C-alpha positions in Angstrom: -66.1 11.5 -0.3 -65.3 8.1 1.2 -67.7 6.1 3.5 -65.5 6.6 6.6 -65.7 10.4 6.3 -69.5 10.2 5.9 -69.8 7.9 9.0 -68.1 10.4 11.4 -68.6 14.1 10.4 -66.1 16.7 11.2 -66.6 18.6 14.5 -65.9 21.9 12.8 -68.6 24.5 13.6 -67.2 27.3 11.4 -65.4 29.2 14.2 -61.8 28.8 13.0 -59.6 30.9 15.3 -56.5 29.4 16.9 -55.9 30.2 20.6 -52.4 30.9 21.9 -51.8 27.2 22.6 -52.6 26.2 19.0 -56.1 24.8 19.6 -59.1 25.9 17.5 -61.5 27.8 19.6 -64.4 26.3 17.7 -63.8 22.6 17.5 -61.0 22.3 20.1 -58.7 20.4 17.7 -55.1 21.1 17.2 -53.7 22.1 13.7 -52.3 18.6 13.3 -55.7 17.0 14.2 -57.5 19.2 11.7 -55.0 18.5 9.0 -55.0 14.8 9.7 -58.8 14.4 9.9 -59.1 13.0 6.3 -56.5 10.4 7.0 -58.1 9.1 10.2 -60.3 6.0 10.3 -63.6 5.8 12.1 -62.1 4.5 15.4 -59.6 7.3 15.5 -62.2 10.0 14.8 -64.6 8.6 17.4 -61.8 8.5 20.0 -60.9 12.1 19.2 -64.6 13.2 19.5 -65.7 11.1 22.4 -62.6 11.2 24.6 -59.9 13.7 23.5 -62.1 16.8 22.6 -64.5 16.6 25.6 -61.5 16.3 27.9 -59.8 19.3 26.3 -62.9 21.4 26.6 -63.4 20.4 30.2 -59.8 21.3 31.1 -60.4 24.7 29.7 -63.4 25.2 31.9 -61.0 25.8 34.8 -62.0 23.2 37.4 -59.1 20.9 36.3 -56.7 23.3 37.9 -58.7 23.2 41.2 -57.5 19.7 41.9 -54.5 20.1 44.1 -53.1 16.7 43.2 -53.3 17.0 39.4 -49.6 17.6 38.8 -48.5 14.7 41.0 -51.0 12.4 39.5 -49.9 13.1 36.0 -46.3 12.3 37.0 -47.1 8.9 38.5 -49.9 7.5 36.2 -49.4 5.5 33.0 -50.1 8.0 30.2 -53.3 7.8 28.3 -51.6 6.9 25.0 -49.9 3.9 26.6 -52.3 1.3 28.1 -50.3 -0.8 30.7 -49.8 -4.3 29.5 -48.6 -5.9 32.7 -50.6 -9.0 33.9 -51.7 -7.4 37.2 -49.8 -6.1 40.2 -51.6 -8.7 42.5 -50.9 -11.7 40.3 -48.9 -13.5 43.0 -51.8 -13.3 45.4 -54.3 -14.7 42.9 -52.3 -17.0 40.6 -53.8 -20.1 42.0 -57.4 -18.8 42.0 -57.7 -17.5 38.4 -60.0 -19.4 36.1 -58.4 -21.2 33.1 -58.1 -19.4 29.8 -57.5 -15.8 28.9 -58.6 -13.0 31.3 -61.4 -10.7 30.2 -60.6 -7.0 30.0 -62.4 -4.5 32.2 -62.1 -0.8 33.0 -63.2 1.3 36.0 -63.2 5.0 36.6 -61.5 6.4 39.6 -63.2 9.8 39.6 -61.6 12.7 41.7 -63.8 15.7 42.4 -62.2 19.0 43.5 -64.2 20.4 46.4 -63.6 23.4 48.7 -63.1 20.9 51.6 -60.6 18.8 49.6 -60.5 16.2 46.8 -63.3 13.6 46.9 -63.5 10.1 45.4 -66.7 9.0 43.7 -67.8 5.5 44.7 -71.0 3.5 44.1 -72.8 0.9 46.1 -74.3 -1.7 43.8 -77.9 -2.9 44.1 -78.5 -5.9 46.3 -80.3 -7.8 43.4 -77.3 -7.9 41.1 -76.1 -11.5 40.5 -72.4 -10.5 40.8 -71.1 -8.3 43.6 -74.5 -7.2 44.8 -74.4 -4.6 47.6 -70.7 -4.1 47.3 -68.9 -0.7 47.0 -67.2 -0.2 43.7 -66.0 2.3 41.1 -68.2 2.8 38.0 -67.0 0.4 35.4 -67.3 -3.0 33.8 -66.2 -5.2 30.9 -64.5 -3.7 27.9 -66.9 -4.4 25.0 -65.9 -5.0 21.4 -67.7 -1.7 20.5 -65.4 0.2 22.9 -62.6 1.8 20.9 -60.4 2.1 24.0 -60.1 1.4 27.7 -60.9 5.0 28.4 -64.0 4.9 26.2 -65.2 1.8 28.1 -64.7 3.4 31.5 -66.6 6.5 30.3 -69.4 4.5 28.8 -69.9 2.4 31.9 -69.9 5.6 34.0 -72.5 7.2 31.8 -74.7 4.1 32.0 -74.3 3.7 35.8 -74.3 7.2 37.2 -75.1 9.4 34.1 -71.6 10.9 33.9 -71.1 12.7 30.5 -67.8 12.7 28.8 -67.6 16.5 29.1 -67.7 16.2 32.9 -64.6 14.0 33.1 -61.0 14.6 32.2 -59.0 11.4 32.1 -55.5 11.8 33.4 -54.0 8.3 33.0 -54.0 4.7 34.3 -53.1 3.0 37.5 -51.6 -0.5 37.3 -53.8 -3.4 36.1 -55.5 -5.4 38.8 -56.7 -9.0 38.6 -59.9 -10.4 40.1 -60.8 -14.0 41.0 -63.7 -13.7 38.6 -61.2 -13.7 35.8 -60.9 -10.0 34.9 -57.9 -7.8 34.3 -59.1 -4.4 35.4 -57.5 -1.2 34.3 -58.4 1.8 36.5 -58.7 5.1 34.6 -58.1 8.1 36.9 -60.0 11.2 35.9 -60.9 14.6 37.3 -64.6 15.1 37.6 -66.4 18.4 37.3 -67.6 19.7 40.7 -70.9 20.6 39.0 -71.6 17.0 38.1 -74.6 15.6 39.8 -74.8 11.8 39.7 -78.0 10.0 38.7 -77.7 6.3 39.6 -79.1 3.7 37.3 -81.7 1.9 39.5 -80.9 -1.5 37.9 -77.3 -1.4 38.8 -76.5 1.3 41.4 -78.2 1.8 44.8 -76.2 4.8 45.9 -73.5 7.2 44.7 -71.4 8.8 47.4 -68.1 10.6 47.9 -65.2 9.9 50.3 -62.3 12.3 51.0 -59.2 11.3 49.1 -57.2 12.3 52.2 -59.0 9.6 54.3 -58.4 6.9 51.7 -54.8 7.8 51.3 -54.1 7.7 55.1 -52.3 4.4 55.9 -54.0 4.1 59.3 -57.5 4.0 57.7 -56.7 0.8 55.7 -57.3 -2.4 57.6 -55.5 -5.6 56.6 -57.0 -8.9 57.6 -55.6 -12.3 57.0 -57.9 -15.2 56.0 -57.3 -18.8 55.0 -58.7 -19.6 51.6 -58.0 -22.6 49.4 -55.0 -23.7 51.3 -53.1 -20.5 51.9 -53.3 -17.3 53.9 -54.5 -14.3 52.0 -54.8 -10.6 52.7 -58.1 -8.8 52.6 -58.1 -4.9 52.5 -60.9 -2.8 53.9 -61.7 0.8 54.7 -64.4 1.4 57.3 -66.1 4.5 56.1 -69.3 5.4 58.1 -72.2 3.4 56.6 -70.1 1.8 53.9 -67.7 -1.2 53.7 -65.0 -0.4 51.1 -63.1 -3.6 50.6 -61.7 -6.1 48.2 -60.8 -4.9 44.7 -61.9 -1.3 45.3 -59.7 -1.1 48.4 -56.8 -2.7 46.5 -57.1 -0.1 43.6 -57.0 2.7 46.2 -53.9 1.1 47.8 -52.2 1.1 44.4 -53.0 4.8 44.1 -51.6 5.5 47.5 -48.4 3.6 46.9 -47.7 5.4 43.6 -48.4 8.8 45.2 -46.0 8.0 48.1 -43.2 7.4 45.5 -43.7 10.9 44.1 -42.9 12.7 47.3 
């Protein structure tokens, strides 16, 4: 037995019955994944166990189908196996503000929760004491670390650290377009369906509040304010939603605009 196999044990639990869609009812792997397990390296096995299998199990739980937009979303998002490589859809706006050198990679989770009253978007308000972006509304997320095996893994790790979201409560669907920030990050938003049973527990060191906003409100053009401001010699556009008690602006508002524009093209 090689060291890689010892490092990541097989998820097999001894229940080896295939369902009608060719997935093992015990470990949730396909026949190809079971047969190819011995040929996978540690990173591939960890990705399968930390991202693919929890998502597959969650989808079977049934709440995935409760999201009215799930079919349209899957048609307009970048697929999970193809991380977008574009420099950022807002590069023209920020080209003269970016710091020198290569950009750092970051990932955020745009979580959509199916509710009886309609799909909700999970947002956080960061604690006022944070050195960067204190008090601002944002998606869970952060820098992609060397230990993260993928962008999805980074978004899920940050969400677990910030709001206690477990991988089994999230089903990643795909990526929005990369977005650049003036702090030197190339941010890839991961869109995911979140279990309606999930109850957020904010990390007090990072998150002051977790709240939900109706997707319908955020996708309505009349609710997005566009303000022009002069900064470093040129006029720039600042986006903002005025949700009661919260100011949703900047990068977060821009990511939501990107989602709206892509959904509009699918009509």
